C-alpha positions as CSV (number, residue, x, y, z in Angstrom):
1,M,-37.2,-59.4,-43.4
2,N,-35.4,-61.3,-40.8
3,R,-33.1,-63.7,-41.3
4,N,-35.5,-66.6,-40.3
5,Q,-37.8,-65.4,-42.8
6,I,-35.4,-65.3,-45.6
7,S,-34.3,-68.8,-44.9
8,W,-37.6,-70.3,-45.2
9,W,-38.6,-68.4,-48.4
10,L,-35.2,-69.6,-50.2
11,W,-35.9,-72.8,-49.0
12,A,-39.3,-72.8,-50.2
13,I,-38.7,-71.6,-53.6
14,G,-35.7,-74.2,-53.9
15,T,-38.3,-77.0,-52.7
16,V,-40.9,-75.5,-55.7
17,L,-37.9,-75.8,-57.8
18,I,-36.8,-79.4,-57.2
19,A,-40.4,-80.2,-57.7
20,L,-41.1,-78.5,-60.8
21,S,-38.0,-80.5,-62.1
22,W,-39.5,-83.8,-61.3
23,F,-42.8,-83.2,-63.2
24,D,-40.2,-82.1,-66.3
25,V,-41.8,-78.5,-66.0
26,V,-38.4,-77.3,-65.5
27,S,-35.2,-78.9,-66.3
28,G,-32.6,-81.3,-64.2
29,T,-30.7,-78.2,-64.0
30,V,-33.2,-75.7,-62.6
31,G,-34.1,-78.5,-60.1
32,W,-30.0,-79.2,-59.0
33,C,-30.1,-75.0,-58.7
34,G,-33.3,-75.6,-56.6
35,F,-31.6,-77.9,-54.2
36,G,-28.5,-75.5,-53.7
37,I,-31.2,-72.5,-53.1
38,G,-32.8,-74.6,-50.5
39,M,-29.4,-75.8,-48.9
40,I,-28.4,-71.9,-48.8
41,G,-31.7,-71.4,-47.1
42,S,-31.1,-74.1,-44.6
43,V,-27.7,-72.9,-43.4
44,L,-29.0,-69.6,-42.8
45,G,-31.4,-70.9,-41.0
46,W,-29.7,-73.2,-38.8
47,G,-26.2,-73.2,-39.3
48,V,-25.5,-69.2,-38.4
49,V,-25.5,-68.2,-35.3
50,P,-26.6,-64.9,-34.7
51,P,-23.8,-62.9,-32.9
52,R,-24.3,-62.9,-29.0
53,G,-24.6,-59.9,-26.9
54,N,-24.6,-59.5,-23.0
55,P,-25.7,-62.7,-21.2
56,P,-28.5,-62.8,-19.2
57,P,-28.0,-62.9,-15.4
58,E,-27.9,-66.7,-14.2
59,G,-28.5,-67.6,-10.3
60,P,-31.3,-66.3,-7.8
61,E,-30.8,-62.9,-8.5
62,A,-31.8,-63.2,-12.1
63,D,-35.6,-62.9,-11.2
64,G,-35.1,-60.2,-9.1
65,R,-35.9,-61.7,-5.5
66,E,-33.0,-61.3,-2.9
67,K,-30.9,-64.3,-2.3
68,E,-32.2,-65.7,1.1
69,R,-29.8,-66.3,4.0
70,E,-29.5,-69.7,5.5
71,D,-27.7,-68.8,8.8
């Protein structure tokens, strides 16, 4: 399971807990915990930048073609 899947699962679980607290199935404290879980999922999904590797090549040589000479 990758980081993106984990963040979506955390967000979904948090959302379900919040909705259950609205209908008094669980307590308000559990709903607030769901809010925290959803926020953790959001930070994992949007706030954490993956480590950078070697950047892809840029410029006309990036697509494998020779650079055309202008005479």
